[in-house]
C-alpha positions in Angstrom: -105.6 3.7 4.5 -103.1 2.7 6.9 -99.6 4.3 5.8 -98.4 0.9 5.7 -101.4 0.0 2.6 -100.7 3.3 0.9 -96.9 3.1 0.7 -97.1 -0.8 -0.6 -99.5 0.5 -3.4 -97.3 3.3 -3.9 -94.1 1.3 -4.6 -96.5 -1.7 -6.7 -97.4 1.7 -9.0 -93.6 2.7 -9.6 -92.2 -1.2 -9.9 -94.9 -1.9 -12.8 -94.2 1.0 -14.6 -90.7 -0.3 -14.5 -92.1 -3.5 -15.6 -93.8 -3.1 -19.0 -90.7 -1.4 -20.6 -88.2 -4.0 -19.0 -90.2 -7.1 -20.1 -90.8 -5.2 -23.8 -87.0 -4.7 -24.1 -85.8 -8.6 -22.8 -89.0 -10.4 -25.5 -87.2 -7.6 -28.5 -84.0 -9.1 -26.9 -84.9 -12.9 -26.3 -85.5 -12.8 -29.8 -82.4 -11.3 -31.3 -80.7 -13.0 -29.5 -81.8 -16.7 -28.1 -82.1 -19.5 -30.0 -85.7 -20.9 -30.6 -87.3 -23.7 -31.7 -90.0 -21.9 -32.5 -92.6 -19.0 -31.5 -94.2 -21.1 -28.8 -90.0 -21.7 -27.2 -90.2 -17.9 -27.6 -93.4 -17.4 -26.1 -92.6 -19.8 -23.3 -89.3 -18.4 -23.0 -90.6 -15.0 -22.3 -92.8 -16.1 -20.2 -90.6 -17.9 -17.4 -88.6 -14.2 -17.8 -91.5 -12.5 -16.8 -92.2 -14.8 -13.8 -88.8 -13.9 -12.7 -89.4 -10.4 -12.7 -92.6 -10.6 -11.8 -91.2 -12.6 -8.6 -88.5 -9.9 -7.4 -90.8 -7.2 -8.2 -93.5 -8.6 -5.3 -90.5 -8.4 -2.8 -89.3 -5.5 -3.4 -92.2 -3.6 -1.9 -91.0 -4.1 1.7 -88.2 -2.0 1.1 -89.7 1.0 0.7 -92.1 0.3 3.2 -89.3 0.2 5.4 -87.7 3.6 3.9 -90.9 5.4 3.9 -91.7 4.6 7.8 -88.2 4.5 8.5 -89.1 1.3 10.5 -88.4 -2.6 10.3 -90.4 -3.4 13.0 -93.4 -6.1 11.5 -90.9 -8.2 10.5 -90.0 -10.5 13.0 -86.5 -12.3 14.1 -88.2 -15.9 13.4 -89.0 -14.9 9.7 -85.4 -13.2 9.6 -84.4 -16.7 10.2 -86.2 -18.4 8.4 -85.3 -15.8 4.9 -81.7 -16.4 6.2 -81.5 -20.0 5.8 -84.1 -20.5 2.9 -81.1 -17.4 0.9 -78.3 -19.8 1.7 -79.9 -23.2 0.9 -80.7 -21.3 -2.7 -77.5 -20.0 -3.1 -76.0 -23.6 -2.5 -78.1 -25.3 -4.8 -77.7 -23.0 -7.4 -74.4 -23.6 -7.6 -74.3 -27.6 -7.2 -77.1 -28.2 -9.6 -77.1 -27.6 -13.0 -80.0 -25.4 -14.5 -80.8 -22.8 -16.7 -79.1 -18.8 -15.9 -82.5 -16.8 -15.5 -83.5 -19.6 -12.9 -79.7 -19.0 -11.2 -80.5 -15.4 -11.6 -83.3 -15.6 -9.8 -81.8 -17.6 -7.1 -79.4 -14.7 -6.6 -82.2 -11.7 -6.7 -83.2 -13.2 -3.3 -79.6 -12.0 -1.8 -80.2 -8.5 -2.8 -83.1 -8.3 -1.6 -82.0 -10.0 1.6 -78.5 -7.9 2.1 -80.6 -4.5 1.6 -83.1 -5.4 4.0 -79.8 -6.4 6.8 -78.5 -3.2 5.9 -82.4 -1.1 6.8 -82.6 -3.2 9.9 -79.5 -1.6 10.9 -80.1 1.6 9.8 -83.7 1.9 11.2 -83.5 -0.7 14.2 -86.6 -1.6 15.8 -89.6 1.4 16.6 -91.1 -0.4 19.8 -94.0 2.5 19.6 -95.5 1.0 16.2 -97.4 -2.3 16.0 -97.1 -5.4 14.0 -99.0 -3.5 10.7 -97.7 0.2 11.4 -100.4 1.4 13.4 -100.0 2.7 17.5 -100.4 0.3 19.5 -102.8 2.0 22.1 -104.7 0.4 24.4 -108.3 1.5 25.6 -108.6 1.5 29.1 -111.9 -0.4 30.3 -112.7 -0.1 33.8 -113.6 -3.7 35.5 -117.3 -4.1 36.1 -118.4 -3.5 39.2 -115.4 -2.2 40.9 -116.9 1.3 41.6 -116.0 3.1 45.2 -119.6 1.9 46.8 -119.9 -1.6 45.2 -116.5 -3.3 47.1 -117.7 -6.2 48.6 -115.9 -9.0 51.2 
């Protein structure tokens, strides 16, 4: 198993340990302090909160992998520009369009992850010895056929 995959699984394990207690506390909070029309509304609201939280948890393993490998080699510049534009557009629309508070907060979770990623990119720099998926880029040396010393033809 590669280091990247190992650290990804480790990060998801730790984040899932945090997911369940946070969702339990949020469901209790929502039941006590938010107004619901019925049980269906309560369950739907709690599940939407779970989706927003799970979206945040899905974005954080990349930060953990970068931290453990001390490298940000696997993030191409085009993807970085795409994420930057996506974050800016989400922020603008979250201010302009009327939307629920939970959705507005979920737009800003991308900003937190993006700022941490920029900080990691500044600290770790790009490691040119690492490949795209965390493996070394060793190219096997293959001799061309028919180019032995006695096989040269004119």
